N, C-alpha and C positions, 0 to 999 in steps of 0.2 A: 470469505467464501471465494472459491475459484471454480468457474464452470466454463464449459466450452459452448459456443453458440454458432449457429449457421445462419448466414445472411440469405434470405429467400424472399422474393417478391417485395423488396423494400423493408423487410422486417427482420430483426435478429431473433431467432428462435433458439431457446436453450436446448442442448442435446442431452441433457440429463435433468433429473429432478432438482428443483431449487428448494432447499430446506427452509421452511418457515419464512416464505417471502412476505414482506410488509407492503400492503397496498399503498401506492403512491411513492414508494421509495425508488430512487434512481440507482441502478446498478451499472457499473462500468465493466466492460469486457475488453480485455487486452489480447492482441494478436500474439502468436508465438514469438515473433521477432521483438515485439515490445517487451514481453516478459524476459527474454534473454538480455535485452539492453538494461532493464531495471535490475536484474540479478547481477549483472556485471558491475553496477554502481555500488552494490552493498559493501564489498571490501574497501573501496575508496572511502565510503562514509565512515566505516569502522575506524579506519586509519586516521581520519580527520578528527574523530572524537577526542583523541589525546591532546589536540591543540587547545581544547577548552577545559582541561582538567584543573587549571588554576582557579576556575570559578567555583570549584567544589571545596569550600572551606567553611569552618564553623562560624567565622566572623559574619558572613553574610547569609547564614542559613535561614534567618528570619525572612529573607526575600524569596526563598525557594517556593513558598506557597502562593505567591502573588500571580 
């Protein structure tokens, strides 16, 4: 879920309806700059996945469920 929130009087107030909120659950709100920084990391993470392809083999498949 991604929502926008406004900081007012010491409280973050959602600017749109939160679908099926769970009482007591903690939600994290990111600023636009944080979202851009996180999105910039995605291509780097995808590129690094290839470094671990050697772990994908039938011999150790029994350990995949651990």
